[in-house]
Jmol script that loads the backbone (N, CA, C; Angstrom):
load data "model"
ATOM      1  N   UNK A   1     -57.065 -54.096 -28.207  1.00  0.00           N
ATOM      2  CA  UNK A   1     -58.320 -52.668 -28.635  1.00  0.00           C
ATOM      3  C   UNK A   1     -58.997 -53.723 -29.826  1.00  0.00           C
ATOM      4  N   UNK A   2     -58.753 -55.208 -30.356  1.00  0.00           N
ATOM      5  CA  UNK A   2     -59.201 -55.511 -31.030  1.00  0.00           C
ATOM      6  C   UNK A   2     -60.347 -56.414 -30.852  1.00  0.00           C
ATOM      7  N   UNK A   3     -60.259 -56.738 -29.618  1.00  0.00           N
ATOM      8  CA  UNK A   3     -61.189 -57.201 -28.196  1.00  0.00           C
ATOM      9  C   UNK A   3     -62.476 -56.471 -28.825  1.00  0.00           C
ATOM     10  N   UNK A   4     -62.304 -55.286 -28.505  1.00  0.00           N
ATOM     11  CA  UNK A   4     -63.952 -54.375 -28.155  1.00  0.00           C
ATOM     12  C   UNK A   4     -64.288 -54.711 -29.893  1.00  0.00           C
ATOM     13  N   UNK A   5     -63.961 -55.272 -30.692  1.00  0.00           N
ATOM     14  CA  UNK A   5     -64.467 -55.182 -32.064  1.00  0.00           C
ATOM     15  C   UNK A   5     -65.307 -56.351 -31.872  1.00  0.00           C
ATOM     16  N   UNK A   6     -64.796 -57.583 -31.216  1.00  0.00           N
ATOM     17  CA  UNK A   6     -65.682 -58.424 -31.444  1.00  0.00           C
ATOM     18  C   UNK A   6     -66.943 -58.777 -30.725  1.00  0.00           C
ATOM     19  N   UNK A   7     -66.586 -57.814 -29.538  1.00  0.00           N
ATOM     20  CA  UNK A   7     -68.534 -57.647 -28.357  1.00  0.00           C
ATOM     21  C   UNK A   7     -69.703 -57.079 -29.297  1.00  0.00           C
ATOM     22  N   UNK A   8     -68.834 -56.326 -30.665  1.00  0.00           N
ATOM     23  CA  UNK A   8     -70.202 -56.256 -32.160  1.00  0.00           C
ATOM     24  C   UNK A   8     -70.828 -57.248 -32.570  1.00  0.00           C
ATOM     25  N   UNK A   9     -70.066 -58.216 -32.202  1.00  0.00           N
ATOM     26  CA  UNK A   9     -70.794 -59.845 -32.831  1.00  0.00           C
ATOM     27  C   UNK A   9     -71.034 -59.836 -34.008  1.00  0.00           C
ATOM     28  N   UNK A  10     -69.557 -59.135 -35.321  1.00  0.00           N
ATOM     29  CA  UNK A  10     -69.831 -59.176 -36.375  1.00  0.00           C
ATOM     30  C   UNK A  10     -70.631 -59.905 -37.313  1.00  0.00           C
ATOM     31  N   UNK A  11     -71.482 -59.716 -38.116  1.00  0.00           N
ATOM     32  CA  UNK A  11     -72.553 -60.747 -39.001  1.00  0.00           C
ATOM     33  C   UNK A  11     -72.527 -60.558 -40.977  1.00  0.00           C
ATOM     34  N   UNK A  12     -72.540 -61.120 -41.648  1.00  0.00           N
ATOM     35  CA  UNK A  12     -71.803 -61.196 -43.153  1.00  0.00           C
ATOM     36  C   UNK A  12     -73.012 -61.289 -43.714  1.00  0.00           C
ATOM     37  N   UNK A  13     -73.594 -60.382 -44.152  1.00  0.00           N
ATOM     38  CA  UNK A  13     -75.089 -60.782 -45.199  1.00  0.00           C
ATOM     39  C   UNK A  13     -74.528 -60.329 -46.774  1.00  0.00           C
ATOM     40  N   UNK A  14     -74.737 -61.142 -47.927  1.00  0.00           N
ATOM     41  CA  UNK A  14     -74.663 -61.261 -49.357  1.00  0.00           C
ATOM     42  C   UNK A  14     -76.231 -60.448 -49.773  1.00  0.00           C
ATOM     43  N   UNK A  15     -76.125 -59.694 -50.736  1.00  0.00           N
ATOM     44  CA  UNK A  15     -77.335 -59.800 -51.623  1.00  0.00           C
ATOM     45  C   UNK A  15     -76.688 -58.958 -52.892  1.00  0.00           C
ATOM     46  N   UNK A  16     -76.127 -60.027 -53.801  1.00  0.00           N
ATOM     47  CA  UNK A  16     -76.022 -60.432 -55.413  1.00  0.00           C
ATOM     48  C   UNK A  16     -73.934 -60.358 -55.523  1.00  0.00           C
ATOM     49  N   UNK A  17     -73.403 -59.069 -55.598  1.00  0.00           N
ATOM     50  CA  UNK A  17     -71.965 -59.019 -55.470  1.00  0.00           C
ATOM     51  C   UNK A  17     -72.046 -58.107 -54.280  1.00  0.00           C
ATOM     52  N   UNK A  18     -72.495 -57.450 -53.764  1.00  0.00           N
ATOM     53  CA  UNK A  18     -72.721 -57.053 -52.817  1.00  0.00           C
ATOM     54  C   UNK A  18     -72.568 -57.604 -51.284  1.00  0.00           C
ATOM     55  N   UNK A  19     -71.019 -57.685 -50.030  1.00  0.00           N
ATOM     56  CA  UNK A  19     -71.815 -58.412 -49.109  1.00  0.00           C
ATOM     57  C   UNK A  19     -70.803 -57.225 -47.961  1.00  0.00           C
ATOM     58  N   UNK A  20     -71.525 -57.696 -46.979  1.00  0.00           N
ATOM     59  CA  UNK A  20     -71.879 -56.307 -45.938  1.00  0.00           C
ATOM     60  C   UNK A  20     -71.092 -57.184 -44.538  1.00  0.00           C
ATOM     61  N   UNK A  21     -70.713 -56.293 -44.181  1.00  0.00           N
ATOM     62  CA  UNK A  21     -69.755 -57.130 -42.825  1.00  0.00           C
ATOM     63  C   UNK A  21     -71.011 -55.963 -41.493  1.00  0.00           C
ATOM     64  N   UNK A  22     -71.553 -56.232 -41.284  1.00  0.00           N
ATOM     65  CA  UNK A  22     -72.498 -55.483 -39.864  1.00  0.00           C
ATOM     66  C   UNK A  22     -72.237 -55.346 -38.673  1.00  0.00           C
ATOM     67  N   UNK A  23     -71.733 -54.593 -37.691  1.00  0.00           N
ATOM     68  CA  UNK A  23     -71.686 -54.590 -36.010  1.00  0.00           C
ATOM     69  C   UNK A  23     -72.736 -54.008 -35.807  1.00  0.00           C
ATOM     70  N   UNK A  24     -73.353 -54.274 -34.254  1.00  0.00           N
ATOM     71  CA  UNK A  24     -73.909 -54.142 -33.558  1.00  0.00           C
ATOM     72  C   UNK A  24     -73.822 -54.496 -32.159  1.00  0.00           C
ATOM     73  N   UNK A  25     -74.100 -53.111 -31.239  1.00  0.00           N
ATOM     74  CA  UNK A  25     -73.916 -53.547 -29.729  1.00  0.00           C
ATOM     75  C   UNK A  25     -74.858 -52.485 -29.308  1.00  0.00           C
ATOM     76  N   UNK A  26     -75.527 -52.784 -28.051  1.00  0.00           N
ATOM     77  CA  UNK A  26     -76.451 -51.842 -28.076  1.00  0.00           C
ATOM     78  C   UNK A  26     -77.124 -51.058 -28.643  1.00  0.00           C
ATOM     79  N   UNK A  27     -76.921 -49.659 -28.549  1.00  0.00           N
ATOM     80  CA  UNK A  27     -77.043 -48.700 -29.983  1.00  0.00           C
ATOM     81  C   UNK A  27     -76.246 -48.145 -30.506  1.00  0.00           C
ATOM     82  N   UNK A  28     -75.248 -48.797 -30.476  1.00  0.00           N
ATOM     83  CA  UNK A  28     -74.219 -48.421 -31.734  1.00  0.00           C
ATOM     84  C   UNK A  28     -73.795 -49.471 -32.629  1.00  0.00           C
ATOM     85  N   UNK A  29     -73.761 -49.171 -34.102  1.00  0.00           N
ATOM     86  CA  UNK A  29     -73.540 -50.056 -35.084  1.00  0.00           C
ATOM     87  C   UNK A  29     -72.740 -49.548 -36.203  1.00  0.00           C
ATOM     88  N   UNK A  30     -72.625 -50.186 -37.201  1.00  0.00           N
ATOM     89  CA  UNK A  30     -72.082 -49.650 -38.237  1.00  0.00           C
ATOM     90  C   UNK A  30     -71.449 -50.248 -39.319  1.00  0.00           C
ATOM     91  N   UNK A  31     -71.076 -50.439 -40.657  1.00  0.00           N
ATOM     92  CA  UNK A  31     -71.030 -51.461 -41.233  1.00  0.00           C
ATOM     93  C   UNK A  31     -70.074 -51.371 -42.503  1.00  0.00           C
ATOM     94  N   UNK A  32     -69.118 -51.928 -43.215  1.00  0.00           N
ATOM     95  CA  UNK A  32     -68.005 -52.596 -44.078  1.00  0.00           C
ATOM     96  C   UNK A  32     -68.633 -52.746 -45.303  1.00  0.00           C
ATOM     97  N   UNK A  33     -68.382 -52.207 -46.607  1.00  0.00           N
ATOM     98  CA  UNK A  33     -69.085 -52.758 -47.436  1.00  0.00           C
ATOM     99  C   UNK A  33     -68.540 -53.773 -48.376  1.00  0.00           C
ATOM    100  N   UNK A  34     -68.220 -54.756 -49.169  1.00  0.00           N
ATOM    101  CA  UNK A  34     -67.269 -54.417 -50.274  1.00  0.00           C
ATOM    102  C   UNK A  34     -68.298 -54.963 -51.662  1.00  0.00           C
ATOM    103  N   UNK A  35     -67.584 -54.661 -52.449  1.00  0.00           N
ATOM    104  CA  UNK A  35     -67.970 -55.843 -54.098  1.00  0.00           C
ATOM    105  C   UNK A  35     -67.070 -56.969 -54.347  1.00  0.00           C
ATOM    106  N   UNK A  36     -67.790 -57.648 -54.853  1.00  0.00           N
ATOM    107  CA  UNK A  36     -67.169 -58.865 -55.460  1.00  0.00           C
ATOM    108  C   UNK A  36     -66.414 -59.090 -56.932  1.00  0.00           C
ATOM    109  N   UNK A  37     -66.054 -59.403 -56.940  1.00  0.00           N
ATOM    110  CA  UNK A  37     -65.549 -59.419 -58.353  1.00  0.00           C
ATOM    111  C   UNK A  37     -64.789 -60.781 -58.789  1.00  0.00           C
ATOM    112  N   UNK A  38     -65.009 -60.807 -60.669  1.00  0.00           N
ATOM    113  CA  UNK A  38     -63.658 -62.553 -60.814  1.00  0.00           C
ATOM    114  C   UNK A  38     -63.422 -62.075 -61.915  1.00  0.00           C
ATOM    115  N   UNK A  39     -61.823 -62.296 -61.308  1.00  0.00           N
ATOM    116  CA  UNK A  39     -61.074 -62.498 -62.657  1.00  0.00           C
ATOM    117  C   UNK A  39     -60.474 -63.464 -63.983  1.00  0.00           C
ATOM    118  N   UNK A  40     -60.822 -63.880 -64.893  1.00  0.00           N
ATOM    119  CA  UNK A  40     -60.066 -64.797 -65.496  1.00  0.00           C
ATOM    120  C   UNK A  40     -58.644 -64.855 -65.616  1.00  0.00           C
ATOM    121  N   UNK A  41     -57.292 -65.620 -66.078  1.00  0.00           N
ATOM    122  CA  UNK A  41     -56.424 -65.305 -66.091  1.00  0.00           C
ATOM    123  C   UNK A  41     -56.441 -64.939 -68.350  1.00  0.00           C
ATOM    124  N   UNK A  42     -55.714 -64.000 -69.036  1.00  0.00           N
ATOM    125  CA  UNK A  42     -55.818 -64.180 -69.999  1.00  0.00           C
ATOM    126  C   UNK A  42     -54.851 -65.215 -70.583  1.00  0.00           C
ATOM    127  N   UNK A  43     -53.690 -65.214 -70.362  1.00  0.00           N
ATOM    128  CA  UNK A  43     -52.695 -66.692 -70.404  1.00  0.00           C
ATOM    129  C   UNK A  43     -52.998 -67.851 -70.089  1.00  0.00           C
ATOM    130  N   UNK A  44     -53.072 -67.948 -68.804  1.00  0.00           N
ATOM    131  CA  UNK A  44     -52.920 -69.125 -67.598  1.00  0.00           C
ATOM    132  C   UNK A  44     -55.446 -69.724 -67.635  1.00  0.00           C
ATOM    133  N   UNK A  45     -55.598 -70.397 -67.497  1.00  0.00           N
ATOM    134  CA  UNK A  45     -57.640 -69.947 -66.904  1.00  0.00           C
ATOM    135  C   UNK A  45     -57.500 -70.282 -65.327  1.00  0.00           C
ATOM    136  N   UNK A  46     -56.537 -69.370 -64.709  1.00  0.00           N
ATOM    137  CA  UNK A  46     -57.262 -69.377 -63.458  1.00  0.00           C
ATOM    138  C   UNK A  46     -58.073 -67.783 -63.115  1.00  0.00           C
ATOM    139  N   UNK A  47     -59.046 -68.630 -61.965  1.00  0.00           N
ATOM    140  CA  UNK A  47     -59.898 -67.497 -61.806  1.00  0.00           C
ATOM    141  C   UNK A  47     -59.539 -67.093 -60.758  1.00  0.00           C
ATOM    142  N   UNK A  48     -60.366 -66.111 -60.337  1.00  0.00           N
ATOM    143  CA  UNK A  48     -59.551 -65.110 -59.615  1.00  0.00           C
ATOM    144  C   UNK A  48     -61.025 -64.800 -58.746  1.00  0.00           C
ATOM    145  N   UNK A  49     -61.505 -65.113 -57.269  1.00  0.00           N
ATOM    146  CA  UNK A  49     -61.900 -64.348 -56.934  1.00  0.00           C
ATOM    147  C   UNK A  49     -61.694 -62.650 -55.732  1.00  0.00           C
ATOM    148  N   UNK A  50     -61.993 -61.784 -55.755  1.00  0.00           N
ATOM    149  CA  UNK A  50     -61.915 -60.992 -54.488  1.00  0.00           C
ATOM    150  C   UNK A  50     -62.702 -59.721 -54.149  1.00  0.00           C
ATOM    151  N   UNK A  51     -62.262 -59.271 -53.198  1.00  0.00           N
ATOM    152  CA  UNK A  51     -63.234 -58.284 -52.451  1.00  0.00           C
ATOM    153  C   UNK A  51     -62.843 -57.106 -52.526  1.00  0.00           C
ATOM    154  N   UNK A  52     -63.478 -55.865 -52.954  1.00  0.00           N
ATOM    155  CA  UNK A  52     -63.661 -54.340 -52.926  1.00  0.00           C
ATOM    156  C   UNK A  52     -63.977 -53.901 -52.112  1.00  0.00           C
ATOM    157  N   UNK A  53     -63.249 -53.205 -50.939  1.00  0.00           N
ATOM    158  CA  UNK A  53     -63.276 -52.455 -49.581  1.00  0.00           C
ATOM    159  C   UNK A  53     -64.435 -51.109 -50.690  1.00  0.00           C
ATOM    160  N   UNK A  54     -65.582 -51.040 -50.287  1.00  0.00           N
ATOM    161  CA  UNK A  54     -66.294 -50.031 -51.092  1.00  0.00           C
ATOM    162  C   UNK A  54     -67.225 -48.591 -50.312  1.00  0.00           C
ATOM    163  N   UNK A  55     -66.974 -49.046 -48.926  1.00  0.00           N
ATOM    164  CA  UNK A  55     -67.710 -48.199 -48.385  1.00  0.00           C
ATOM    165  C   UNK A  55     -66.997 -48.671 -46.430  1.00  0.00           C
ATOM    166  N   UNK A  56     -67.338 -47.585 -45.821  1.00  0.00           N
ATOM    167  CA  UNK A  56     -66.952 -48.335 -44.355  1.00  0.00           C
ATOM    168  C   UNK A  56     -67.121 -46.997 -43.552  1.00  0.00           C
ATOM    169  N   UNK A  57     -68.518 -47.322 -42.941  1.00  0.00           N
ATOM    170  CA  UNK A  57     -69.766 -46.196 -42.072  1.00  0.00           C
ATOM    171  C   UNK A  57     -69.742 -47.504 -41.117  1.00  0.00           C
ATOM    172  N   UNK A  58     -68.397 -46.777 -39.546  1.00  0.00           N
ATOM    173  CA  UNK A  58     -68.198 -46.927 -38.623  1.00  0.00           C
ATOM    174  C   UNK A  58     -68.215 -45.905 -37.517  1.00  0.00           C
ATOM    175  N   UNK A  59     -69.042 -45.375 -37.916  1.00  0.00           N
ATOM    176  CA  UNK A  59     -68.786 -43.806 -36.995  1.00  0.00           C
ATOM    177  C   UNK A  59     -69.199 -44.180 -35.959  1.00  0.00           C
ATOM    178  N   UNK A  60     -70.050 -45.036 -35.568  1.00  0.00           N
ATOM    179  CA  UNK A  60     -71.030 -45.312 -33.772  1.00  0.00           C
ATOM    180  C   UNK A  60     -69.784 -45.963 -33.343  1.00  0.00           C
ATOM    181  N   UNK A  61     -68.820 -47.255 -33.582  1.00  0.00           N
ATOM    182  CA  UNK A  61     -68.005 -48.239 -33.205  1.00  0.00           C
ATOM    183  C   UNK A  61     -66.965 -47.575 -32.756  1.00  0.00           C
ATOM    184  N   UNK A  62     -66.384 -46.562 -33.866  1.00  0.00           N
ATOM    185  CA  UNK A  62     -65.666 -45.372 -33.399  1.00  0.00           C
ATOM    186  C   UNK A  62     -65.924 -44.666 -31.819  1.00  0.00           C
ATOM    187  N   UNK A  63     -66.958 -44.415 -31.925  1.00  0.00           N
ATOM    188  CA  UNK A  63     -67.244 -43.335 -30.846  1.00  0.00           C
ATOM    189  C   UNK A  63     -67.600 -44.460 -29.659  1.00  0.00           C
ATOM    190  N   UNK A  64     -68.154 -45.804 -29.654  1.00  0.00           N
ATOM    191  CA  UNK A  64     -67.466 -46.402 -28.628  1.00  0.00           C
ATOM    192  C   UNK A  64     -65.916 -46.692 -28.215  1.00  0.00           C
ATOM    193  N   UNK A  65     -65.721 -47.086 -29.404  1.00  0.00           N
ATOM    194  CA  UNK A  65     -63.991 -47.121 -29.075  1.00  0.00           C
ATOM    195  C   UNK A  65     -62.997 -46.321 -27.959  1.00  0.00           C
ATOM    196  N   UNK A  66     -64.027 -45.357 -28.326  1.00  0.00           N
ATOM    197  CA  UNK A  66     -63.837 -43.564 -27.652  1.00  0.00           C
ATOM    198  C   UNK A  66     -63.807 -43.623 -26.404  1.00  0.00           C
ATOM    199  N   UNK A  67     -65.038 -44.089 -25.730  1.00  0.00           N
ATOM    200  CA  UNK A  67     -65.817 -43.655 -24.842  1.00  0.00           C
ATOM    201  C   UNK A  67     -65.338 -44.728 -23.540  1.00  0.00           C
ATOM    202  N   UNK A  68     -64.864 -46.050 -24.572  1.00  0.00           N
ATOM    203  CA  UNK A  68     -64.495 -47.517 -23.820  1.00  0.00           C
ATOM    204  C   UNK A  68     -62.710 -47.368 -23.382  1.00  0.00           C
ATOM    205  N   UNK A  69     -62.131 -46.725 -24.250  1.00  0.00           N
ATOM    206  CA  UNK A  69     -60.693 -46.052 -24.310  1.00  0.00           C
ATOM    207  C   UNK A  69     -60.410 -45.546 -24.856  1.00  0.00           C
ATOM    208  N   UNK A  70     -60.446 -43.856 -24.321  1.00  0.00           N
ATOM    209  CA  UNK A  70     -60.043 -42.787 -25.135  1.00  0.00           C
ATOM    210  C   UNK A  70     -59.502 -42.198 -26.066  1.00  0.00           C
ATOM    211  N   UNK A  71     -59.608 -41.984 -27.549  1.00  0.00           N
ATOM    212  CA  UNK A  71     -58.718 -42.180 -28.365  1.00  0.00           C
ATOM    213  C   UNK A  71     -57.683 -40.430 -28.220  1.00  0.00           C
ATOM    214  N   UNK A  72     -57.015 -40.768 -29.223  1.00  0.00           N
ATOM    215  CA  UNK A  72     -55.895 -39.092 -29.696  1.00  0.00           C
ATOM    216  C   UNK A  72     -56.777 -39.391 -31.429  1.00  0.00           C
ATOM    217  N   UNK A  73     -55.887 -37.913 -31.747  1.00  0.00           N
ATOM    218  CA  UNK A  73     -56.497 -37.876 -32.824  1.00  0.00           C
ATOM    219  C   UNK A  73     -55.542 -38.624 -33.704  1.00  0.00           C
ATOM    220  N   UNK A  74     -54.050 -39.146 -33.076  1.00  0.00           N
ATOM    221  CA  UNK A  74     -53.052 -39.590 -33.599  1.00  0.00           C
ATOM    222  C   UNK A  74     -53.787 -41.259 -33.913  1.00  0.00           C
ATOM    223  N   UNK A  75     -54.786 -42.129 -33.071  1.00  0.00           N
ATOM    224  CA  UNK A  75     -55.066 -42.834 -33.347  1.00  0.00           C
ATOM    225  C   UNK A  75     -56.255 -43.293 -34.067  1.00  0.00           C
ATOM    226  N   UNK A  76     -56.249 -42.306 -34.600  1.00  0.00           N
ATOM    227  CA  UNK A  76     -57.386 -42.306 -35.607  1.00  0.00           C
ATOM    228  C   UNK A  76     -57.281 -43.742 -37.349  1.00  0.00           C
ATOM    229  N   UNK A  77     -56.021 -43.571 -37.289  1.00  0.00           N
ATOM    230  CA  UNK A  77     -55.161 -43.778 -38.427  1.00  0.00           C
ATOM    231  C   UNK A  77     -55.489 -45.558 -38.183  1.00  0.00           C
ATOM    232  N   UNK A  78     -54.422 -45.814 -36.940  1.00  0.00           N
ATOM    233  CA  UNK A  78     -54.354 -46.987 -36.532  1.00  0.00           C
ATOM    234  C   UNK A  78     -55.811 -47.859 -36.171  1.00  0.00           C
ATOM    235  N   UNK A  79     -56.916 -46.830 -36.052  1.00  0.00           N
ATOM    236  CA  UNK A  79     -58.023 -47.548 -35.545  1.00  0.00           C
ATOM    237  C   UNK A  79     -58.998 -47.814 -36.733  1.00  0.00           C
ATOM    238  N   UNK A  80     -58.928 -46.940 -37.778  1.00  0.00           N
ATOM    239  CA  UNK A  80     -59.779 -47.173 -39.195  1.00  0.00           C
ATOM    240  C   UNK A  80     -59.149 -48.397 -39.478  1.00  0.00           C
ATOM    241  N   UNK A  81     -57.352 -48.605 -39.641  1.00  0.00           N
ATOM    242  CA  UNK A  81     -57.289 -50.067 -40.775  1.00  0.00           C
ATOM    243  C   UNK A  81     -57.236 -50.933 -39.216  1.00  0.00           C
ATOM    244  N   UNK A  82     -57.668 -50.960 -38.285  1.00  0.00           N
ATOM    245  CA  UNK A  82     -57.928 -52.158 -37.600  1.00  0.00           C
ATOM    246  C   UNK A  82     -59.433 -52.861 -38.311  1.00  0.00           C
ATOM    247  N   UNK A  83     -60.232 -51.932 -37.977  1.00  0.00           N
ATOM    248  CA  UNK A  83     -61.598 -51.869 -38.378  1.00  0.00           C
ATOM    249  C   UNK A  83     -61.311 -52.823 -39.878  1.00  0.00           C
ATOM    250  N   UNK A  84     -61.063 -52.150 -40.590  1.00  0.00           N
ATOM    251  CA  UNK A  84     -61.162 -51.837 -42.385  1.00  0.00           C
ATOM    252  C   UNK A  84     -59.923 -54.168 -41.739  1.00  0.00           C
ATOM    253  N   UNK A  85     -58.757 -54.494 -41.197  1.00  0.00           N
ATOM    254  CA  UNK A  85     -59.044 -55.689 -41.548  1.00  0.00           C
ATOM    255  C   UNK A  85     -59.778 -56.166 -40.862  1.00  0.00           C
ATOM    256  N   UNK A  86     -60.094 -56.175 -39.842  1.00  0.00           N
ATOM    257  CA  UNK A  86     -61.423 -56.966 -38.892  1.00  0.00           C
ATOM    258  C   UNK A  86     -62.427 -57.574 -39.530  1.00  0.00           C
ATOM    259  N   UNK A  87     -62.698 -56.112 -40.216  1.00  0.00           N
ATOM    260  CA  UNK A  87     -64.275 -56.827 -41.385  1.00  0.00           C
ATOM    261  C   UNK A  87     -63.658 -56.877 -42.435  1.00  0.00           C
ATOM    262  N   UNK A  88     -62.418 -56.825 -43.089  1.00  0.00           N
ATOM    263  CA  UNK A  88     -62.132 -58.476 -43.922  1.00  0.00           C
ATOM    264  C   UNK A  88     -61.596 -60.052 -43.016  1.00  0.00           C
ATOM    265  N   UNK A  89     -61.518 -59.961 -42.436  1.00  0.00           N
ATOM    266  CA  UNK A  89     -61.171 -61.030 -41.673  1.00  0.00           C
ATOM    267  C   UNK A  89     -62.637 -62.025 -41.309  1.00  0.00           C
ATOM    268  N   UNK A  90     -63.407 -61.283 -40.699  1.00  0.00           N
ATOM    269  CA  UNK A  90     -64.914 -61.920 -40.907  1.00  0.00           C
ATOM    270  C   UNK A  90     -65.245 -62.299 -41.797  1.00  0.00           C
ATOM    271  N   UNK A  91     -65.028 -61.175 -42.886  1.00  0.00           N
ATOM    272  CA  UNK A  91     -65.380 -61.929 -44.166  1.00  0.00           C
ATOM    273  C   UNK A  91     -64.885 -63.331 -44.848  1.00  0.00           C
ATOM    274  N   UNK A  92     -63.251 -63.504 -44.836  1.00  0.00           N
ATOM    275  CA  UNK A  92     -63.502 -64.072 -45.553  1.00  0.00           C
ATOM    276  C   UNK A  92     -62.851 -65.571 -44.268  1.00  0.00           C
ATOM    277  N   UNK A  93     -63.713 -65.354 -42.833  1.00  0.00           N
ATOM    278  CA  UNK A  93     -63.995 -66.810 -41.822  1.00  0.00           C
ATOM    279  C   UNK A  93     -65.463 -67.056 -42.571  1.00  0.00           C
ATOM    280  N   UNK A  94     -66.326 -66.377 -42.843  1.00  0.00           N
ATOM    281  CA  UNK A  94     -67.140 -66.656 -43.718  1.00  0.00           C
ATOM    282  C   UNK A  94     -67.118 -67.370 -45.149  1.00  0.00           C
ATOM    283  N   UNK A  95     -66.738 -66.835 -45.976  1.00  0.00           N
ATOM    284  CA  UNK A  95     -66.607 -67.710 -46.453  1.00  0.00           C
ATOM    285  C   UNK A  95     -64.926 -69.018 -46.177  1.00  0.00           C
ATOM    286  N   UNK A  96     -64.810 -68.879 -45.765  1.00  0.00           N
ATOM    287  CA  UNK A  96     -64.579 -70.121 -45.270  1.00  0.00           C
ATOM    288  C   UNK A  96     -65.142 -71.384 -45.156  1.00  0.00           C
ATOM    289  N   UNK A  97     -66.046 -70.813 -44.262  1.00  0.00           N
ATOM    290  CA  UNK A  97     -66.575 -71.605 -43.444  1.00  0.00           C
ATOM    291  C   UNK A  97     -67.712 -72.087 -44.482  1.00  0.00           C
ATOM    292  N   UNK A  98     -67.537 -71.787 -45.564  1.00  0.00           N
ATOM    293  CA  UNK A  98     -68.717 -72.032 -46.410  1.00  0.00           C
ATOM    294  C   UNK A  98     -70.214 -71.631 -46.071  1.00  0.00           C
ATOM    295  N   UNK A  99     -70.602 -71.353 -45.547  1.00  0.00           N
ATOM    296  CA  UNK A  99     -71.773 -69.746 -45.365  1.00  0.00           C
ATOM    297  C   UNK A  99     -72.281 -69.239 -46.662  1.00  0.00           C
ATOM    298  N   UNK A 100     -71.367 -68.493 -47.137  1.00  0.00           N
ATOM    299  CA  UNK A 100     -71.505 -67.597 -48.161  1.00  0.00           C
ATOM    300  C   UNK A 100     -71.276 -68.283 -49.393  1.00  0.00           C
ATOM    301  N   UNK A 101     -71.236 -68.511 -50.253  1.00  0.00           N
ATOM    302  CA  UNK A 101     -70.816 -69.157 -51.156  1.00  0.00           C
ATOM    303  C   UNK A 101     -70.327 -68.247 -52.516  1.00  0.00           C
TER     304      UNK A 101
END
end "model"
wireframe off; spacefill off
backbone 0.3
color backbone group
């Protein structure tokens, strides 16, 4: 099922501290939005950068998945987790490629 998400050609866009992973294929679209945070250690000068998922609007994407591979109500949590993991992996790839600073 992971391959289905790849056909949506996910793209990552930044606006300030907000990073959005956009999915689009034909007339189906969706997005997962992350908020970037930075923390500095109190005892050690370690800077940490992390992203918190603040929104995920993937109704069209789930509908497309359902049309290509019918889903049952039991599959919902699996698909929900798959989408969240895929969007985070996409975000991390963009971070490591250097295109998001």
